[in-house]
C-alpha positions in Angstrom: 111.7 -110.4 274.8 112.8 -106.8 274.3 109.6 -104.8 273.6 109.1 -101.2 272.6 105.7 -99.7 273.4 105.5 -96.7 271.0 102.8 -94.4 272.3 102.6 -94.9 276.0 99.2 -93.2 276.7 96.5 -94.9 278.7 96.4 -98.1 276.7 100.1 -98.2 276.1 100.7 -97.8 279.8 98.6 -100.9 280.6 100.6 -102.9 278.0 104.0 -101.6 279.3 103.4 -102.2 283.0 102.0 -105.7 282.6 104.5 -106.9 280.1 107.4 -105.5 282.2 106.1 -107.2 285.3 106.0 -110.5 283.3 109.8 -110.2 282.9 110.1 -108.6 279.4 112.5 -105.7 278.8 110.0 -102.9 278.1 110.9 -99.5 276.6 108.1 -97.0 276.7 108.4 -94.3 274.1 106.2 -91.2 274.4 106.4 -87.5 273.5 105.0 -86.4 276.9 108.1 -85.4 278.7 106.5 -85.3 282.2 105.1 -88.8 281.7 108.5 -90.1 280.7 110.2 -88.4 283.6 107.6 -89.7 286.1 108.0 -93.3 284.9 111.8 -93.2 285.2 111.6 -91.5 288.6 108.9 -93.5 290.3 107.7 -96.3 288.1 104.6 -96.7 286.0 101.4 -97.0 288.0 98.2 -98.6 286.6 95.0 -98.8 288.6 92.3 -101.2 287.6 89.5 -103.5 288.9 92.0 -106.0 290.3 94.0 -103.3 292.2 97.1 -101.2 291.6 100.2 -102.3 289.6 103.3 -100.2 290.1 106.0 -101.3 287.7 109.5 -100.0 288.2 110.9 -102.2 285.4 109.8 -99.9 282.5 112.4 -97.7 281.0 110.8 -94.6 279.3 112.2 -92.3 276.7 111.0 -89.6 274.2 113.0 -90.8 271.3 112.6 -94.4 269.9 116.3 -94.4 268.7 117.3 -94.6 272.4 115.5 -98.0 272.8 117.9 -99.7 270.4 116.9 -102.8 268.4 113.9 -104.6 269.8 112.2 -107.9 269.2 108.7 -106.6 269.1 107.4 -103.1 268.5 103.8 -102.4 269.7 102.3 -99.2 268.3 99.7 -97.8 270.7 99.8 -94.3 269.2 96.8 -92.3 268.0 96.1 -92.9 264.3 98.1 -89.8 263.2 101.2 -91.1 265.0 101.3 -94.5 263.2 103.3 -93.4 260.1 105.9 -91.3 261.9 106.4 -94.3 264.3 106.8 -96.7 261.4 109.4 -94.5 259.8 111.3 -94.4 263.1 111.1 -98.1 263.6 112.4 -98.8 260.1 115.7 -97.0 261.0 116.6 -99.5 263.8 114.4 -102.6 263.4 116.4 -105.9 263.3 115.5 -108.5 260.6 113.7 -110.9 263.0 111.5 -108.3 264.6 107.8 -107.8 264.2 105.5 -104.7 264.5 102.1 -105.0 266.1 99.8 -102.0 265.7 96.7 -101.6 267.8 94.5 -98.6 266.8 90.9 -97.7 266.4 89.6 -97.3 262.8 91.1 -98.2 259.5 94.4 -97.8 257.6 97.1 -98.3 260.3 98.6 -101.4 258.5 98.7 -99.7 255.2 100.5 -96.7 256.7 103.1 -98.9 258.3 103.6 -100.9 255.1 104.8 -97.8 253.4 108.0 -98.1 255.5 108.2 -101.7 256.5 107.5 -105.1 254.8 103.9 -106.1 255.2 104.8 -109.7 256.1 106.4 -108.3 259.4 103.3 -106.4 260.4 100.6 -107.8 262.7 97.3 -106.1 263.4 95.6 -106.0 266.7 92.1 -105.2 268.0 91.6 -104.3 271.6 88.1 -105.3 272.7 86.4 -104.2 275.9 89.1 -101.9 277.2 88.3 -98.7 279.0 91.3 -96.6 280.0 92.4 -93.0 280.7 95.4 -91.2 282.0 95.2 -89.9 285.6 98.5 -88.0 285.4 102.2 -88.4 284.5 103.2 -92.0 285.2 99.7 -93.0 286.2 97.0 -94.6 284.2 93.6 -96.2 285.1 91.6 -98.8 283.3 88.0 -99.8 284.1 87.8 -102.9 281.8 90.2 -105.2 279.9 88.6 -108.0 278.0 90.5 -109.3 275.0 93.3 -108.7 272.5 92.7 -110.1 269.0 95.7 -110.6 266.7 96.1 -111.4 263.0 98.8 -111.0 260.3 98.4 -108.1 257.9 99.0 -110.5 255.0 96.3 -112.9 256.4 96.3 -116.6 257.1 97.5 -118.7 260.0 100.9 -117.1 260.5 102.9 -119.3 263.0 104.4 -116.1 264.5 100.9 -115.1 265.8 101.0 -117.7 268.6 104.5 -116.6 269.6 103.3 -113.0 270.0 100.1 -114.2 271.7 102.2 -116.0 274.2 104.0 -112.8 275.1 100.7 -111.1 275.8 99.4 -114.0 277.8 102.5 -113.8 280.0 101.3 -110.3 281.0 97.9 -111.6 282.0 96.0 -110.6 278.8 93.3 -112.7 277.2 94.4 -113.2 273.6 92.9 -114.8 270.5 94.4 -115.1 267.0 92.5 -114.9 263.7 93.3 -115.7 260.1 90.9 -112.9 259.0 91.8 -110.0 261.2 90.2 -107.6 258.7 86.8 -108.8 259.7 87.5 -108.0 263.4 88.8 -104.6 262.5 85.6 -103.8 260.6 83.4 -105.2 263.4 85.1 -102.9 265.9 84.9 -100.1 263.4 81.1 -100.4 263.3 81.0 -99.9 267.1 83.4 -97.0 267.0 81.5 -95.3 264.1 78.2 -95.7 266.1 79.6 -94.1 269.3 82.6 -91.9 268.5 81.4 -89.1 266.4 77.8 -89.1 267.8 78.9 -88.9 271.4 81.5 -86.2 270.5 79.0 -84.1 268.5 76.3 -84.3 271.1 78.8 -84.1 274.1 77.4 -87.1 275.9 78.4 -90.5 277.3 77.4 -93.7 275.6 74.6 -94.3 278.0 73.2 -90.9 277.4 73.4 -91.4 273.7 71.6 -94.7 273.9 68.9 -93.2 276.2 67.9 -90.5 273.6 65.9 -92.0 270.7 66.7 -89.2 268.3 70.4 -89.2 269.0 70.6 -93.0 268.9 68.9 -92.9 265.5 71.7 -90.6 264.3 74.3 -93.1 265.7 72.6 -96.0 264.0 72.5 -94.0 260.7 76.3 -93.6 260.9 76.6 -97.4 261.6 74.3 -98.4 258.7 76.5 -96.4 256.3 79.6 -98.1 257.5 78.0 -101.5 257.4 76.9 -101.0 253.8 80.4 -99.9 252.8 81.9 -102.9 254.6 79.5 -105.3 252.9 80.3 -103.8 249.5 84.0 -104.3 250.1 83.5 -107.9 250.8 83.8 -107.9 254.6 82.5 -111.2 256.0 80.7 -109.9 259.1 80.0 -112.6 261.7 76.4 -111.3 262.2 73.3 -110.5 260.1 71.8 -107.9 262.5 74.3 -105.0 262.9 71.8 -103.0 265.0 71.7 -105.7 267.6 75.5 -106.1 267.5 76.3 -102.4 268.1 73.4 -102.0 270.6 74.8 -104.8 272.7 78.2 -103.3 272.6 76.8 -99.9 273.7 75.0 -101.5 276.6 78.2 -103.2 277.7 80.3 -100.0 277.8 77.6 -98.2 279.7 78.6 -94.7 280.8 82.0 -94.7 279.0 83.2 -91.7 277.0 84.7 -92.6 273.6 88.3 -91.4 273.2 87.2 -89.0 270.5 85.0 -87.1 273.1 87.9 -87.3 275.6 90.1 -85.7 273.0 87.7 -82.8 272.4 87.2 -82.2 276.1 91.0 -81.8 276.3 90.9 -79.4 273.3 92.9 -81.7 270.9 92.4 -83.3 267.5 90.8 -86.7 267.5 91.1 -89.9 265.4 88.1 -88.8 263.4 89.7 -89.5 260.0 90.4 -93.1 260.8 86.9 -93.8 262.2 83.8 -91.9 261.0 85.9 -89.9 258.6 87.0 -93.0 256.8 83.5 -93.9 255.7 82.6 -91.1 253.2 85.6 -91.5 250.9 85.1 -95.3 250.8 81.4 -94.8 250.2 82.0 -92.3 247.4 84.3 -94.8 245.6 81.5 -97.4 245.8 78.6 -95.2 245.0 77.1 -95.4 248.6 75.8 -92.2 250.1 77.0 -91.4 253.6 75.0 -88.3 254.8 75.1 -89.1 258.5 78.8 -89.5 258.6 79.3 -86.5 256.3 77.4 -84.2 258.6 78.9 -85.3 261.9 82.4 -85.2 260.4 81.8 -81.6 259.2 80.7 -80.6 262.7 83.7 -82.2 264.4 86.2 -80.9 261.9 84.9 -77.4 262.5 85.4 -77.8 266.2 88.9 -79.1 265.8 89.8 -76.2 263.5 88.6 -74.0 266.3 91.0 -75.8 268.7 93.9 -75.0 266.4 92.8 -71.4 266.1 92.8 -71.0 269.9 96.4 -72.1 270.0 97.7 -69.7 267.3 
């Protein structure tokens, strides 16, 4: 398969290196010029619990148009990069190709469907992954559990198993689901619990969990998201959301959510697709969201300051 990884940050680098070593033709597309140059010069290195993988089979580029037509496009960008990527894919995508988007939060599929047919869009949920960039051409991951796949239009799409097979060839654990929306919302609950609270308080997940007052704020954010999801008809697989997100927090331990990592680097986060997605949905349903309202206000003010420092 010829595969374009659009957004080759920490997660995208893991995907690209493993799929390339499985024998697929991988094109890594990223705007970080030094990263692209390092991959082309010395290969893409990924360190992980099982050791170091150095793939010299990945061809990197800054412009998707240089990749040519591909069979599968995997979007691993931040939420804000999804729609520009979809627009670029629409210009060269062959009729048989599929787009798989793997992001935190809500709305990626809808943004892609503004430019591409929804029946060619697959949605993915990465569970139990911990990853960060070490430097240009070099990523590290601390965990890599499961990729969950589903069709945006729902149901048991036969193409899901074909795409799942591609991932399995790269050593990934993969499951397919007829109702991927439920999985997206279940991960969202965990992200809402940890992302904005850890970022606002400047702490790891373990530190958040250890502080009763901060953890109460985190659970308040989650409870609002759970109420919104239930009102929208999401068929959660559990009846106790507190136990669900607490178990998740305990599994990730001392990790830092990507939102906090963004702030430590002085850049905007995916707030609007995670905690920021809850207040407008709640308002439309008549559900109050004071915890998410307050934390989003704090984080938006900080991000506005980031922009001010660069002007």
